[in-house]
C-alpha positions in Angstrom: -60.2 16.2 12.3 -59.4 19.8 12.0 -56.5 19.4 14.1 -54.7 17.3 11.5 -55.5 19.5 8.6 -53.4 22.4 8.5 -52.9 24.7 5.1 -55.5 22.0 3.2 -53.2 18.9 4.0 -54.8 15.7 4.6 -53.5 13.1 7.1 -52.6 10.9 4.3 -50.8 13.7 2.6 -48.8 14.6 5.8 -47.9 11.2 6.2 -46.3 11.0 2.7 -44.5 14.3 3.3 -43.4 12.9 6.6 -42.1 9.6 4.7 -40.4 11.9 2.1 -38.9 14.0 4.8 -37.5 10.8 6.5 -36.1 9.3 3.3 -34.6 12.7 2.5 -32.9 12.6 6.2 -31.6 8.8 5.4 -30.2 9.8 2.0 -28.5 12.9 3.5 -27.0 10.7 6.2 -25.8 8.0 3.9 -24.5 10.6 1.7 -22.3 12.0 4.8 -21.4 8.5 5.7 -20.4 7.8 2.3 -18.5 11.0 2.0 -16.4 10.6 5.2 -16.0 6.9 3.9 -14.4 8.0 0.7 -12.2 10.4 2.5 -10.9 7.8 4.8 -10.4 5.6 2.1 -8.5 8.1 0.2 -6.5 9.0 3.3 -5.7 5.3 3.8 -4.6 4.9 0.3 -2.5 8.1 0.7 -0.7 6.4 3.8 -0.1 3.1 1.8 1.6 5.1 -1.1 3.8 7.1 1.3 4.7 3.7 3.0 5.5 2.2 -0.6 7.4 5.4 -1.3 9.4 5.1 2.0 10.2 1.4 1.2 11.1 2.0 -2.2 13.5 5.0 -1.3 15.0 3.6 1.9 15.1 -0.4 1.7 16.2 -0.4 -1.9 18.3 -3.6 -2.6 22.1 -2.3 -2.4 25.2 -3.6 -4.1 28.0 -4.9 -1.9 31.6 -5.7 -2.9 33.3 -8.3 -1.6 37.1 -8.0 -2.4 39.4 -10.8 -3.7 40.6 -13.2 -0.9 37.8 -12.2 1.3 34.5 -13.8 2.6 31.7 -12.0 4.2 29.2 -14.1 6.6 25.7 -12.5 6.2 23.0 -12.5 8.7 19.5 -11.9 8.1 17.4 -11.0 11.5 20.3 -12.0 13.4 20.7 -15.7 12.0 23.3 -16.8 9.7 22.0 -16.6 6.0 24.8 -17.2 3.6 28.6 -16.7 2.9 29.5 -14.3 0.1 32.7 -15.0 -2.1 34.6 -12.4 -4.3 32.4 -10.3 -6.5 29.4 -8.2 -6.5 26.4 -8.8 -4.4 23.2 -7.4 -3.4 21.9 -7.0 0.0 18.7 -5.7 1.8 19.7 -2.7 4.2 18.1 -2.9 7.8 17.5 -6.6 7.4 20.8 -8.2 6.1 24.1 -7.5 8.1 27.7 -8.4 7.9 28.7 -10.7 10.7 32.1 -11.2 10.0 34.7 -10.7 7.4 37.2 -13.4 7.1 40.4 -13.3 5.2 41.1 -16.0 2.9 44.8 -15.1 2.3 47.7 -17.2 3.5 48.6 -16.3 7.0 52.2 -16.3 8.4 52.4 -17.6 12.1 55.4 -17.5 14.6 55.5 -20.8 16.8 57.8 -20.7 19.7 60.6 -18.6 18.0 60.3 -20.6 14.8 59.0 -19.1 11.7 56.6 -21.7 9.9 55.4 -21.2 6.3 52.3 -23.0 5.3 50.3 -23.3 2.2 47.1 -23.5 4.2 44.4 -21.2 4.1 40.8 -21.1 4.8 38.8 -22.9 2.4 35.3 -22.8 4.0 34.8 -19.4 5.9 31.2 -20.8 7.5 33.4 -23.5 9.0 36.0 -21.3 10.2 33.4 -18.8 11.9 30.9 -21.1 13.5 32.6 -24.5 13.9 35.7 -23.4 15.6 36.1 -21.2 18.3 39.4 -19.3 17.3 40.9 -20.5 13.8 43.9 -18.8 14.5 44.9 -21.2 17.3 43.2 -24.2 15.5 46.0 -23.5 12.8 48.7 -23.3 15.4 47.8 -26.5 16.6 47.5 -28.1 13.2 50.9 -27.0 12.2 52.4 -28.2 15.7 50.7 -31.7 14.9 52.2 -31.4 11.3 55.6 -30.5 12.5 55.7 -33.5 15.2 54.4 -36.0 12.5 57.2 -35.1 10.0 60.0 -35.1 12.7 58.7 -38.4 14.0 59.6 -40.1 10.4 63.0 -38.8 10.5 65.7 -40.9 12.0 67.8 -39.3 14.7 71.1 -40.6 13.8 71.3 -39.1 10.2 68.2 -37.0 9.9 67.0 -38.6 6.7 63.8 -40.1 5.9 63.5 -43.9 6.3 
């Protein structure tokens, strides 16, 4: 029994001290773990805050002015989103892009050495951009058809309407 007794401590006292030391080590280890967790939590929150600041500074919704007699076709992530008419509109940079700018003005077309004036203009820019391959050529064909229909109603002899 003398072997277990050192400096007047009994076995029970040494066991209690061992448990206390063990508990103290556990508490210190837990404190270290909590400290590193809090530090990582702070750095994670800092990163999140930095990301939010980046988004707010660089990806703000920006105004886009569409001039009179123009239409803008906007794509979001490469797919058609909407057609913007005349006025002030807001788009998201890096997400929304202008696919095409379409002029809504009346156009003058020369057809086989004839100047034809038409009151036709583009009414639906989405259809002009997506449903017709070349709306300029389609307009020429439409004018040809309209002219031939008009000339077919005239009498060849006197050139008046029937």
